[in-house]
C-alpha positions as CSV (number, residue, x, y, z in Angstrom):
1,M,117.5,-9.8,53.6
2,T,114.7,-12.3,54.0
3,T,113.7,-14.3,50.9
4,G,110.8,-12.6,49.1
5,L,111.2,-9.2,50.9
6,T,112.4,-6.4,48.7
7,K,113.5,-2.9,49.7
8,D,111.0,-1.1,47.4
9,A,108.2,-3.5,46.6
10,G,107.5,-5.2,49.9
11,W,107.0,-8.9,49.8
12,Q,106.9,-10.6,46.4
13,I,106.4,-14.0,44.9
14,G,107.2,-15.5,41.4
15,V,106.0,-18.8,40.0
16,S,107.3,-20.1,36.6
17,R,107.1,-23.2,34.5
18,T,108.2,-24.2,31.0
19,L,105.2,-25.4,29.1
20,P,105.3,-27.7,26.0
21,H,103.5,-25.1,23.8
22,P,104.8,-22.4,21.4
23,P,104.8,-18.8,22.7
24,D,102.0,-17.7,20.3
25,A,99.6,-20.4,21.7
26,V,100.5,-19.5,25.3
27,W,100.0,-15.8,24.6
28,D,96.7,-16.3,22.8
29,F,95.4,-18.2,25.8
30,I,96.8,-16.1,28.6
31,S,95.7,-12.8,27.1
32,G,92.3,-14.2,26.0
33,A,89.0,-14.4,28.0
34,D,89.6,-17.9,29.4
35,G,93.2,-17.1,30.4
36,L,92.4,-13.7,31.9
37,A,89.7,-15.4,34.0
38,L,92.2,-17.8,35.4
39,W,94.9,-15.3,36.5
40,L,92.9,-12.1,37.1
41,G,89.5,-13.6,38.0
42,P,86.2,-14.6,36.4
43,G,84.7,-12.0,34.2
44,A,88.0,-10.1,33.7
45,V,88.0,-7.7,30.8
46,L,91.3,-6.1,30.0
47,E,92.0,-3.5,27.3
48,P,95.6,-3.9,26.0
49,E,96.5,-0.3,26.7
50,R,98.7,1.3,29.4
51,G,96.5,3.1,31.9
52,A,93.3,1.4,31.0
53,P,91.1,0.3,33.9
54,Y,89.9,-3.3,34.2
55,G,87.6,-5.2,36.5
56,T,86.5,-8.7,37.4
57,A,83.1,-10.2,38.3
58,G,84.4,-10.5,41.9
59,G,84.9,-6.8,42.2
60,V,88.7,-6.7,42.0
61,G,90.0,-4.0,39.7
62,G,92.9,-2.0,38.8
63,E,94.7,-0.6,35.8
64,V,97.0,-1.8,33.1
65,R,100.6,-0.7,33.9
66,G,102.2,-2.4,30.9
67,Y,101.1,-4.5,27.9
68,R,103.6,-5.8,25.4
69,P,101.9,-8.3,23.0
70,G,103.5,-11.7,23.0
71,D,105.7,-10.7,26.0
72,R,104.0,-9.5,29.2
73,I,101.0,-7.9,30.9
74,R,101.5,-5.9,34.1
75,V,98.5,-4.7,36.1
76,T,97.6,-3.4,39.5
77,H,95.4,-5.9,41.3
78,G,93.8,-4.5,44.5
79,T,96.8,-3.2,46.5
80,T,99.3,-5.3,44.7
81,T,100.9,-5.5,41.2
82,V,100.7,-8.6,39.1
83,Q,102.8,-9.5,36.0
84,V,102.5,-12.4,33.6
85,A,105.4,-12.8,31.3
86,L,106.4,-15.2,28.5
87,R,109.8,-16.2,27.1
88,A,110.4,-18.6,24.2
89,A,112.2,-21.8,25.3
90,P,114.1,-24.4,23.2
91,G,112.0,-26.9,21.4
92,D,109.0,-24.7,20.7
93,R,108.2,-24.4,24.4
94,T,107.4,-21.4,26.5
95,R,108.5,-20.2,29.9
96,L,105.5,-18.7,31.7
97,R,106.0,-16.6,34.8
98,F,103.5,-15.0,37.2
99,H,105.0,-12.4,39.6
100,Q,103.2,-10.5,42.3
101,E,104.6,-7.7,44.4
102,R,103.6,-5.4,47.2
103,L,102.3,-8.2,49.3
104,A,101.7,-7.4,53.0
105,S,103.5,-10.2,54.8
106,A,105.4,-13.4,54.5
107,A,102.2,-15.3,55.2
108,E,100.5,-13.5,52.3
109,R,103.5,-14.4,50.2
110,E,103.0,-18.1,50.9
111,R,99.2,-17.9,50.3
112,R,99.9,-16.2,46.9
113,R,102.6,-18.8,46.1
114,A,100.0,-21.6,46.5
115,H,97.5,-19.5,44.5
116,W,99.9,-19.0,41.5
117,Q,100.9,-22.6,41.5
118,R,97.2,-23.6,41.2
119,V,96.8,-21.0,38.4
120,M,99.8,-22.4,36.6
121,D,98.4,-25.9,36.9
122,Q,95.0,-24.7,35.5
123,V,96.8,-22.9,32.6
124,A,98.8,-26.0,31.8
125,A,95.7,-28.2,31.9
126,A,93.7,-25.8,29.7
127,L,96.5,-25.6,27.1
128,D,96.9,-29.4,27.1
129,G,93.1,-29.7,26.3
130,P,90.8,-32.6,27.2
131,A,92.5,-35.7,28.4
């Protein structure tokens, strides 16, 4: 099978990084207004409840498919599904992962890989604070 192509969820991509911040700090950011704006889009408002609708200022919307505080958020995003997940790492660090599935093609997968890498860079920079 081709890398990134699944039997049930179409094309998918995952981007992860270990950040030098404790899980609580990463969760507070990623689930807060500034973090949601980075990974869902500007103006994103999300209720932490399965089945709740959400929207962004750019008109993208969907519904919450899963929300486990301190662990993961899973939402529909247009025609795809996006998940952000955290896992504690040794040394008071956090492994942050973005995963998107139901992508249309290998080309879209590569575009979304670049997108999630930029988002990860922005999250890391925001958590690190001003230089």
